[in-house]
N, C-alpha and C positions, 0 to 999 in steps of 0.2 A: 409810167409814169412815178416819176421821180418823186418824191419827199423830202422837201426841204419846210428848216422851219419857219415863220411866220410870229405877225402878231395881226393879234385877236379884234378887229371893230365887235363884235357882235359879244366875244364873250370877255375882255377887257380883260386878255396876256398873253401869254407867248407859248403857240403851239411847237411841240417839240413833232418833232416824226417817229419817236418810238410811242407816242400814244398809243392807250389799244385801238381807241374809235378815230384814227386820225380820219381818215376816211369820210366817215358823218361828218365831224371839227368842220371837214373841210368843206365839206356840202352843204349844211349848213350856211357856213359862211359864204359861199356863194350868193347864198337866195339872201341871204340878209344885205349882201352888198349890192347887186343889180336890186332889188326892189328898196332901196336906199339913191341906189343911184335913178331909176327908172322917173322915184318921189321926187326927184329935183327936178325930174325935166330942163337937165343946161344939156342946148346943144352945141358948145364947144367943142374944139377936136380932143379933150384929153381925156375927160367922161366919157363921150362918144366908144374912145380909143379902147378907155376902162372896161365901159357898158363889151363893150362884141369882144374881147379878151377875156371877159367871166366867166359869159352864154359858151364861149365853143369848151372852154376848161370843164364848166358844165355840162358839157357834153360828153365829154370824158370821164367825169370821177359817176355820172350817171352809168356807162358804160362796166365801169369799172366793176361796182356797187352789183348789176344786174349779171359781173361774169360771175363774183364770189359765191 
């Protein structure tokens, strides 16, 4: 999985690929965003698509963290 910078909603700052704890930060961010979308319970296409994307990415991150 390729690292890239992103704006964190959880930590309210930009996360860089060079961060020491990059993957645990991404994992926490994904859990936060999934919980937020599930709490909103919005059924629009955009929200449902984001939720599915985050859940799929979470599975990939879990596999990476377990293999390390």
